[in-house]
KEZASE-667647 format. One record per residue (C-alpha): residue in three letters; x, y, z. Coordinates in steps of 0.001 Angstrom, whole numbers, padded with zeros to 6 digits, always signed. Layout:
residues N
AlaXYZ/...
This chain:
residues 366
Met+036545+032697-059646/Glu+035907+033438-055739/Asn+032381+032262-056336/Asn+033562+029266-057780/Asn+035885+028446-055132/Arg+033329+029002-052506/Arg+030904+026600-053965/Gln+033729+023975-054203/Phe+034545+024374-050733/Ile+031254+024128-049410/Lys+030803+021214-051752/Thr+033748+019496-050075/Val+032604+020223-046636/Gly+029083+018923-047332/Met+030728+015769-048631/Gly+033004+015419-045607/Ala+030283+015865-043229/Ala+028240+013126-045184/Ala+031239+010820-045057/Ile+031536+011152-041370/Gly+027737+010904-040632/Ala+027744+007927-042753/Gly+030940+006454-041022/Leu+029342+006761-037639/Ala+025937+005419-038663/Ser+027636+002366-040363/Ser+030177+001563-037564/Ala+030012+003393-034196/Val+026208+002372-033785/Pro+026367-001175-034584/Ala+029418-001507-032693/Met+027618-000043-029442/Ala+024443-002181-030210/Lys+026446-005240-030434/Asp+028247-004841-027224/Glu+025295-004140-025526/Lys+024320-006650-022519/Thr+020542-007742-021746/Tyr+019377-008448-018411/Asn+016320-010992-017809/Trp+014814-010204-014648/Lys+012134-011594-012061/Met+009849-009092-010119/Val+007530-010695-007344/Thr+004786-008586-005815/Thr+002661-008486-002977/Trp-000304-007965-004902/Pro-002811-010343-006700/Pro-001748-011073-010091/His-002860-007999-012572/Ser-004895-006451-009897/Pro-006306-003102-010884/Met-003821-000364-010016/Leu-001333-002242-007586/Gly-000487-005482-009584/Glu-001094-003232-012806/Gly+001347-000668-011481/Ala+003767-003428-011381/Asp+003183-004368-014724/Lys+003229-001234-016392/Leu+006379-000539-014529/Ala+008085-003425-016006/Glu+006705-002604-019590/Trp+008121+001070-019094/Ile+011422-000175-018295/Glu+011558-002713-021161/Gln+010427+000218-023449/Met+012998+002952-022306/Ser+015940+000650-022413/Gly+015251-000762-025854/Gly+014677-004175-024565/Arg+018028-004194-022817/Ile+016123-004904-019247/Lys+013253-007525-019595/Ile+011026-007981-016510/Gln+008669-011027-015988/Val+006240-010133-013109/Tyr+004748-012577-010749/Gly+001498-011840-008774/Ala+001417-012701-005035/Gly+001654-016565-004535/Glu+002863-017323-008335/Leu+006385-017647-007587/Val+006941-016691-003844/Pro+004137-015897-001108/Pro+002918-012184-001042/Leu+004786-011584+002267/Gly+007812-013394+000978/Val+008759-010756-001556/Phe+011402-008694+000553/Asp+013425-012253+001423/Ala+013141-013063-002020/Val+014547-010300-003493/Ser+017402-009730-000778/Gln+018492-013149-001158/Gly+018854-012696-004812/Thr+016237-015253-005623/Val+014720-012761-007925/Glu+015892-009699-009114/Met+013073-007133-008102/Gly+010059-006617-006041/His+007163-004579-005854/Gly+005020-004233-002428/Ala+004694-001703+000431/Ser+007330-001065+002750/Tyr+005326-001307+006268/Tyr+004965-005252+005302/Trp+008646-005247+006417/Ala+008289-004124+009818/Gly+009561-007218+011397/Lys+012725-007041+009147/Ser+013188-003243+009721/Pro+011105-001116+012028/Ala+012050+002051+010244/Ala+010931+000677+006625/Gln+007092+001687+007864/Phe+007765+005427+007707/Phe+008757+004983+003975/Ala+005013+003857+003329/Ala+002644+005541+005561/Val+002596+007178+009007/Pro-000489+007675+010997/Phe-001745+011774+011079/Gly+001637+011662+008712/Phe+002059+012840+005221/Asn-000060+012782+002250/Ala+001210+011990-001125/Gln+002587+015254-001810/Ser+004293+015798+001227/Leu+005706+012223+001099/Asn+007135+012794-002287/Ala+008809+016185-000893/Trp+010336+014419+001866/Leu+011817+011328-000286/Tyr+012554+013262-003389/Ala+013915+016534-001928/Gly+013936+016070+001853/Gly+016525+013689+002559/Gly+014122+010838+002848/Met+015168+008500+000214/Glu+019006+008612+001080/Leu+017649+007384+004509/Trp+015329+004770+003157/Glu+018358+003546+000946/Glu+020521+003431+004165/Ala+017687+001328+006065/Tyr+017437-001012+003085/Ala+021457-001397+002284/Lys+021985-003968+005194/Phe+019432-005956+003398/Asn+021346-005860-000130/Leu+018330-003728-001205/Lys+018028-000836-003499/Pro+014314+000824-002746/Phe+012417+003295-004987/Ile+008845+004847-004422/Ala+006916+003346-007262/Gly+003225+004720-006427/Asn+000704+005978-004046/Thr-002725+005388-003140/Gly-003394+008973-002192/Thr-005435+009368+000978/Gln-007223+006059+001946/Met-010388+005425+003744/Gly-010609+004439+007533/Gly-012047+000873+006600/Trp-015138-001495+006636/Phe-016420-002195+010050/Asn-019205-004616+011118/Lys-020114-002335+013969/Glu-020486+001369+014729/Ile-017132+002998+016203/Asn-018656+005954+018632/Ser-015856+005898+021164/Met-012540+004442+021714/Ala-013940+001732+023845/Asp-015612+000342+020423/Phe-011766-000757+019306/Asn-011484-003126+022517/Gly-011133-006807+021141/Leu-011898-005498+017450/Lys-010006-007707+015173/Met-008998-005689+012158/Arg-006673-006128+008860/Ile-004573-003285+009064/Pro-001177-003316+008516/Gly+001995-001205+009552/Leu+001698+001868+012345/Gly-001809+001894+012008/Gly-001922-001788+013245/Lys+000214-000785+016197/Val-002141+002122+016987/Leu-005083-000029+017042/Ala-003343-002527+019245/Lys-002524+000067+021535/Ala-005954+001148+021539/Gly-007213-002532+022724/Gly-007712-003937+019489/Asn-006090-006684+017546/Ser-004284-006294+014395/Val-004522-008884+011889/Leu-002087-008736+008684/Val-003998-010410+005912/Ala-002675-010349+002464/Gly-004991-008403-000401/Gly-006385-011484-001884/Glu-007501-013027+001345/Ile-009416-010109+002972/Tyr-012501-010499+001504/Thr-013103-014055+002741/Asn-011776-013454+006006/Leu-014127-010475+006598/Glu-017240-012573+005301/Arg-016541-015506+007419/Gly-015958-013214+010920/Val-012177-014168+010839/Ile-011635-010297+011102/Asp-014606-007894+012354/Ala-013063-004938+010136/Thr-010710-004209+007530/Glu-008995-001157+005899/Trp-007894-001765+002127/Val-007122+001326-000174/Gly-009866+003667-001185/Pro-013546+003454-002847/Phe-012272+002242-006521/His-010376-000782-005112/Asp-012548-001712-002173/Met-015451-001902-004352/Met-013703-003880-006880/Leu-012666-006389-003796/Gly-016240-006440-002903/Leu-015790-005220+000428/His-019234-003547+000545/Lys-020983-006901+000630/Ala-019124-008137+003626/Ala-019349-005214+006162/Lys-021975-002642+007119/Tyr-020350+000710+007570/Tyr-017738+002359+005468/Tyr-015749+004908+007895/Tyr-013452+008081+006797/Pro-011083+009716+007001/Gly-008000+007161+006446/Trp-006085+008381+009627/His-003570+005472+009406/Glu-002567+006273+005626/Leu-003027+009703+004172/Gly-000716+008929+001538/Thr+000842+005567+001171/Gly+003837+004944-000859/Leu+004296+001965-002530/Glu+007751+000526-003676/Ala+009824-001045-006045/Met+013187-002699-004569/Val+016120-004014-006638/Asn+018594-006738-005310/Leu+021547-004538-004564/Asn+023998-006835-006173/Val+022058-006894-009418/Trp+021816-003188-009196/Asn+025418-002724-009040/Thr+025768-004339-012143/Leu+023935-002318-014142/Pro+025637+000702-016314/Ala+024597+004150-015694/Asp+022033+004580-018342/Leu+020217+001504-017142/Lys+020103+002862-013696/Ala+018746+005894-015019/Ile+015987+004386-016863/Val+014835+002176-013773/Glu+014841+005159-011664/Ala+012763+007366-014187/Ala+010360+004357-014664/Thr+009629+004203-010856/Tyr+009029+008326-011061/Lys+006275+007455-014039/Ser+004767+004761-012056/Asn+004550+007033-008861/Met+002578+009555-010683/Trp+000830+007309-012700/Met-000984+005356-009752/Leu-001420+008242-007564/Ser-003590+010045-010646/Gly-005344+006971-011589/Phe-006514+006582-007720/Glu-007329+010202-007371/Ala-009513+010277-010777/Lys-011444+007027-009999/Asn-012047+007272-006094/Asn-015320+009722-005865/Ala-016977+007971-008672/Ala-016704+004396-007157/Leu-017859+006087-003903/Arg-020944+007547-005455/Glu-021495+004221-006754/Leu-021205+002858-003386/Ile-023819+004961-001953/Asp-026150+005362-004558/Lys-026351+001950-005859/His-025092-000629-003062/Lys-026565+001815-000252/Ile-023258+001577+001889/Gln-023426+003583+005289/Leu-020696+006414+004837/Lys-019491+007540+008485/Gln-016884+009688+009937/Phe-014906+008796+012813/Pro-016411+011147+015618/Glu-013770+013842+016787/Pro-012864+012498+020221/Val-011981+008984+018493/Leu-009516+010865+016023/Lys-007961+012607+018843/Gly-007546+009501+020774/Leu-006203+007899+017813/Lys-003734+010759+017202/Lys-002683+010280+020901/Leu-001922+006824+020423/Ser-000241+007437+017249/Thr+002247+009613+019056/Glu+002909+007220+021820/Val+003785+004358+019003/Leu+006039+006469+016717/Glu+007975+007610+019741/Glu+008225+003869+020978/Ile+009393+002692+017698/Ala+012002+005584+017351/Ala+013543+004215+020869/Ser+013850+000733+019563/Asp+016804+000983+016883/Pro+019391+003710+016077/Met+017980+003614+012198/Ser+014398+004259+013194/Arg+015555+007346+015425/Lys+017337+008536+012539/Val+014319+008416+010413/Tyr+011849+009624+012654/Asp+013811+012724+013423/Ser+014274+013601+009933/Phe+010376+012794+009339/Leu+009513+015202+012028/Ala+011554+017788+010954/Phe+010288+018064+007668/Gln+006667+017712+008800/Lys+007114+020785+010543/Asn+008676+022394+007716/Ile+005834+021404+005146/Tyr+003225+021977+007562/Glu+004281+025498+008133/Trp+004169+026176+004270/Asn+000901+024461+003950/Lys-000891+026788+006634/Ile+000109+029598+003994/Ser-000080+028147+000875/Glu-003053+025506+000738/Glu-004926+025480+003936/Pro-006629+028990+003377/Tyr-008170+027577+000263/Gln-009507+024331+001986/Lys-011281+026373+004412/Leu-013044+028221+002030/Lys-014543+024551+001162/Tyr-016015+025629-002640/Leu-014425+028460-004508/
C-alpha cells in the first residue's frame, strides 16, 4: 500500500510539473516575445567601408549585437563618406542623426581635448594597461563623464596594439629633421610633432596613400605592418620607422547617442556592452597575430628599409610629449581630471610591470 501511494504521489507531482512547464512554454514565453521592441540603428564610421580589421571590426560589432539580442537590435553600418564624412561621425551621433558611431576618440580633440587620452598617449599605455585603466582603474567613468555633455555614451571597442613609427621619405637622424616635416599624425602625437617644428596634417585613412604619393605630406603613420602593407604605403615612402612612440596601444571607440541608449532595456544595454568587450579583444588579437608576418613580407619581398628612431630622438620626443600633455591638462578642468587619473594609474601599473614583466623582457629570448 505504501509503495502504491508513493508511486501515485510521484506521478501526480510529475504531471503537475509538466503542466506548469507546458504553461510557461505556451503562455509566458510567447507573451514576452510579443512584447519585445526591436531597434533599427545606423552606425557611421571613420574607416573605409569594410576595411580589414578597422571597418571589419565595426561590421562584426553590429553583427554580434544583432546575434546576441536575437535580432532585437539591427544595425546598418556605413563606412566613411557613405552617409557622413569620416570626421563627421562625432557630430552625427551626438546630434542624433544616427544612433551609433565607430572611430577613435583622438579625432575629436577639437570637440573635447580630454577625449584624446582615451585613444593613445605618447609614451603612455600599451593595450593591456589601457584596458586596465579603463575597465578597472576609473578611466571609463571619466570617459563617460567627458562625453555626457555631448549626449554620447562611449565604449572601447578595439585596439591596434603597439603601432609603427611611420613611413618617411627622408631619414630621421636628429630632432632637427622634424623641422618643416608635413606628416599625417593625429591626436597628441601630432601636437608633439608640431612642437618639434613639424606640421601635423589630419587625413582620413582612405586618403593617406594618395597624399603621400603626391607629396602633399612627407610622412605618415597609420597602424602597423599588416594594415600599412594593405594600404600600399610601402610604394609611396622609403623608410619605415619604429617604435610607435605616439601610439603604444591605440584604443578604438564605439559610441551611442545617449538619448537612444537611455531608451534601451537593461538586457540590451548589457548585450551592447558585452559585444564591445568581444570587439576589443577580437581586434587586438587579430593585429597581434598578423603584424609580424606582414613585416617580414615588407622586408623580404618589398625591400623596405626598416629603421629605429635614434635614442636622442626618442628622448627629445618624450620631453616634448610631457610638455604637450601638461599644456592640455591645464587647458580645461576635464582634461586635468583625466590626466591626473592617467598619471596615477601609469605610476601604479609601471611599478607592477617592473616586477612582473620587465625582467622577462630584458632576457629577450627565454
